[in-house]
C-alpha positions as CSV (number, residue, x, y, z in Angstrom):
1,M,-8.1,72.5,39.9
2,Q,-7.2,72.2,36.2
3,I,-6.2,68.6,36.7
4,K,-9.5,67.7,38.4
5,L,-11.3,69.4,35.5
6,I,-9.4,67.3,32.9
7,Q,-10.2,64.2,34.9
8,L,-13.8,65.1,35.1
9,C,-14.0,65.6,31.3
10,A,-12.3,62.3,30.7
11,L,-14.8,60.6,32.9
12,C,-17.7,62.2,31.1
13,L,-16.3,61.1,27.7
14,F,-15.9,57.5,29.1
15,L,-19.5,57.4,30.3
16,H,-20.7,58.9,27.1
17,S,-18.9,56.2,25.1
18,C,-20.4,53.4,27.3
19,L,-23.8,54.9,26.8
20,Q,-23.4,55.0,23.1
21,N,-22.3,51.3,23.0
22,K,-25.3,50.3,25.1
23,T,-27.6,52.2,22.8
24,Q,-26.1,50.6,19.7
25,V,-26.7,47.1,21.2
26,K,-30.2,48.1,22.1
27,G,-30.8,49.4,18.6
28,N,-29.6,46.3,16.9
29,L,-30.4,43.3,19.0
30,L,-32.5,44.1,22.0
31,A,-34.8,46.4,20.0
32,Y,-35.6,43.4,17.7
33,E,-36.9,41.5,20.6
34,D,-38.8,44.5,21.8
35,L,-40.3,44.9,18.3
36,K,-41.5,41.3,18.3
37,V,-43.1,41.7,21.7
38,S,-44.8,44.9,20.7
39,V,-46.3,43.3,17.6
40,E,-47.5,40.3,19.6
41,N,-49.1,42.6,22.1
42,Q,-50.9,44.4,19.3
43,R,-52.0,41.0,17.8
44,L,-53.6,40.1,21.2
45,I,-55.4,43.5,21.2
46,F,-56.8,42.7,17.7
47,Q,-57.7,39.2,18.8
48,K,-59.7,40.5,21.8
49,E,-61.5,43.0,19.6
50,Y,-62.2,40.4,17.0
51,S,-63.7,37.9,19.4
52,E,-66.1,40.5,20.7
53,A,-67.1,41.9,17.3
54,D,-69.9,41.2,14.8
55,E,-69.2,40.3,11.2
56,V,-69.1,43.9,10.0
57,D,-66.7,45.0,12.7
58,R,-64.6,41.9,12.1
59,N,-64.0,43.0,8.5
60,S,-62.9,46.4,9.7
61,I,-60.5,44.8,12.2
62,E,-59.0,42.6,9.5
63,E,-58.4,45.7,7.3
64,K,-56.8,47.5,10.2
65,A,-54.6,44.5,11.1
66,A,-53.5,44.1,7.4
67,S,-52.5,47.8,7.3
68,Y,-50.6,47.4,10.6
69,L,-48.7,44.3,9.4
70,L,-47.9,45.9,6.0
71,E,-46.4,49.0,7.7
72,K,-44.5,47.0,10.4
73,I,-43.0,44.5,7.9
74,T,-41.9,47.0,5.2
75,T,-40.4,49.5,7.7
76,D,-39.4,48.1,11.1
77,F,-38.7,44.5,10.1
78,F,-37.0,45.3,6.8
79,N,-34.9,47.9,8.5
80,Q,-33.8,45.5,11.2
81,W,-32.8,42.8,8.8
82,E,-31.0,45.0,6.4
83,G,-27.3,44.2,6.1
84,T,-27.6,40.7,7.5
85,E,-25.1,38.6,5.5
86,W,-26.3,35.9,3.1
87,D,-25.2,32.3,3.2
88,F,-26.7,29.2,1.5
89,N,-26.9,27.5,4.9
90,G,-27.7,30.6,6.9
91,T,-30.5,30.2,9.5
92,T,-29.9,33.0,12.0
93,R,-32.8,34.3,14.1
94,T,-31.1,37.6,14.9
95,P,-30.7,40.4,12.4
96,R,-27.0,41.3,11.5
97,K,-25.8,38.5,13.7
98,G,-24.9,35.3,11.8
99,K,-26.0,34.7,8.3
100,I,-29.3,34.0,6.5
101,A,-30.4,32.1,3.4
102,C,-33.0,33.6,1.1
103,G,-35.8,31.2,2.1
104,Y,-35.0,31.5,5.8
105,F,-35.2,35.2,5.5
106,I,-38.8,35.0,4.3
107,T,-40.0,32.4,6.8
108,T,-38.0,33.8,9.7
109,L,-39.4,37.3,9.2
110,L,-43.0,36.1,8.9
111,S,-42.6,33.9,11.9
112,D,-41.2,36.8,13.9
113,V,-44.1,39.0,12.9
114,G,-46.4,36.4,14.5
115,F,-47.5,34.1,11.7
116,K,-47.4,30.5,13.0
117,I,-45.8,28.9,10.0
118,P,-43.5,25.9,9.8
119,R,-40.4,28.1,9.5
120,T,-37.8,25.5,8.9
121,K,-39.9,23.1,6.7
122,W,-41.0,25.9,4.4
123,A,-37.6,27.5,4.2
124,Q,-36.2,24.3,2.8
125,Q,-38.8,24.0,0.1
126,A,-39.1,25.6,-3.3
127,S,-40.7,29.0,-2.7
128,E,-43.8,28.1,-4.7
129,Y,-44.6,25.5,-2.0
130,Y,-45.3,28.0,0.7
131,I,-46.5,30.9,-1.6
132,T,-49.5,28.8,-2.6
133,R,-50.2,27.9,1.1
134,M,-50.3,31.5,2.2
135,T,-52.4,33.0,-0.6
136,A,-54.7,32.0,-3.5
137,D,-53.7,35.1,-5.4
138,V,-50.8,33.5,-7.3
139,K,-49.5,34.4,-10.8
140,R,-46.7,32.7,-12.8
141,F,-44.5,34.2,-15.4
142,S,-42.0,32.7,-17.8
143,N,-39.3,34.5,-19.8
144,Q,-40.7,38.0,-19.2
145,T,-38.5,41.0,-19.0
146,P,-37.9,43.0,-15.8
147,E,-39.6,45.9,-17.4
148,Y,-42.7,43.8,-18.1
149,M,-42.8,42.6,-14.5
150,K,-42.5,46.2,-13.1
151,D,-45.3,47.3,-15.3
152,Y,-47.4,44.3,-14.0
153,F,-46.8,45.3,-10.4
154,L,-47.6,49.0,-11.1
155,K,-51.1,47.8,-12.2
156,Q,-51.6,45.8,-9.0
157,P,-53.0,47.0,-5.7
158,D,-50.4,48.4,-3.2
159,G,-49.2,45.7,-0.9
160,L,-46.7,43.0,-0.2
161,Y,-45.9,40.1,-2.5
162,I,-43.6,37.1,-2.3
163,A,-41.7,36.4,-5.6
164,G,-40.2,33.0,-6.1
165,L,-37.5,32.8,-8.8
166,D,-35.4,30.2,-10.6
167,S,-33.3,29.6,-7.5
168,H,-34.2,32.5,-5.2
169,V,-37.0,34.2,-3.3
170,G,-37.8,37.6,-1.9
171,F,-40.4,40.2,-1.0
172,V,-41.8,42.6,-3.6
173,Y,-43.4,45.8,-2.1
174,K,-45.6,47.9,-4.3
175,S,-46.5,51.4,-3.0
176,G,-47.8,53.9,-5.5
177,N,-45.3,54.2,-8.4
178,E,-42.5,52.5,-6.5
179,V,-41.8,48.7,-6.7
180,T,-38.9,47.3,-4.7
181,F,-37.4,43.9,-4.1
182,T,-36.2,43.0,-0.6
183,H,-34.2,39.8,-0.2
184,A,-31.2,38.1,1.2
185,S,-28.9,38.5,-1.9
186,Y,-26.4,35.9,-2.9
187,Y,-25.2,38.5,-5.5
188,D,-23.7,40.5,-2.5
189,P,-23.2,37.9,0.3
190,K,-21.5,40.4,2.6
191,I,-24.4,42.9,2.2
192,G,-27.0,40.2,2.2
193,V,-30.4,41.5,3.1
194,Q,-31.1,44.6,1.0
195,T,-33.8,46.5,-0.9
196,E,-33.3,47.0,-4.6
197,E,-35.2,48.2,-7.7
198,L,-36.7,45.4,-9.8
199,I,-34.7,46.4,-12.9
200,G,-31.0,46.0,-12.3
201,D,-28.3,43.5,-11.6
202,N,-30.2,41.3,-9.2
203,P,-31.8,37.8,-9.1
204,F,-35.3,39.1,-9.8
205,A,-34.3,40.8,-13.0
206,K,-32.2,37.8,-14.1
207,S,-34.7,35.1,-13.4
208,A,-36.5,33.3,-16.3
209,Y,-39.3,31.9,-14.1
210,R,-41.3,33.9,-11.5
211,V,-44.1,32.9,-9.3
212,V,-45.7,35.8,-7.5
213,G,-48.2,35.7,-4.6
214,R,-49.8,38.7,-2.9
215,I,-49.8,38.1,0.9
216,L,-51.6,39.6,3.8
217,D,-55.0,38.9,2.3
218,K,-58.2,38.5,4.4
219,E,-57.6,34.8,5.3
220,M,-53.9,35.2,6.1
221,V,-54.6,38.2,8.4
222,R,-57.5,36.4,10.1
223,K,-55.2,33.4,10.9
224,W,-52.7,35.9,12.3
225,I,-55.2,37.6,14.5
226,L,-56.5,34.3,15.9
227,G,-53.0,32.8,16.2
228,E,-53.9,29.8,14.0
229,S,-51.2,27.6,12.6
230,W,-50.4,26.7,9.0
231,S,-49.9,23.0,8.3
232,E,-46.6,21.8,6.7
């Protein structure tokens, strides 16, 4: 009886271990595919509502879609990509599997959210190239301190920005009194994708030139809702 009990316990531990492993795979890889599918399904819902709405309601739908995208990108997508290793030639499409370059991190994430952008073409360009194609709200800064830049963002509306630097690019997220920089870091290649403060030992703080564009504006969100493509 005691031997059978020990065998039963061992079997339970084995099954629990298998279940844990399956859950971890689901959380890392399969969940990302599920996330993309769920966002695409929501986009189609917005698209249907948008096609049936008048101008006033369309404005409301655009605002809701912008809020939805901001929340999804800065939580679910950032969390999924965190810890993906950096490499100058990295082009992985799967978070934490393979490696990703800074430009490819930007264009891959936006593409996976559902923006029909030329992922590869844009990733291979200077960041200013695609920043100016996604938004008209672009500012350029030369030889400004990180403190100056943080103060600048604190005066801006909450939202998501792309910051192109001397030889790097990343997302800047401003929410209330917090401003963070999410990027595929060549400073810490093994850590790769991470979120940091603007002021510190990172490419944003060290850069002499910065071009900043606020994304998810009305036109960008409209194109996402309708599934329209950006030209190269």
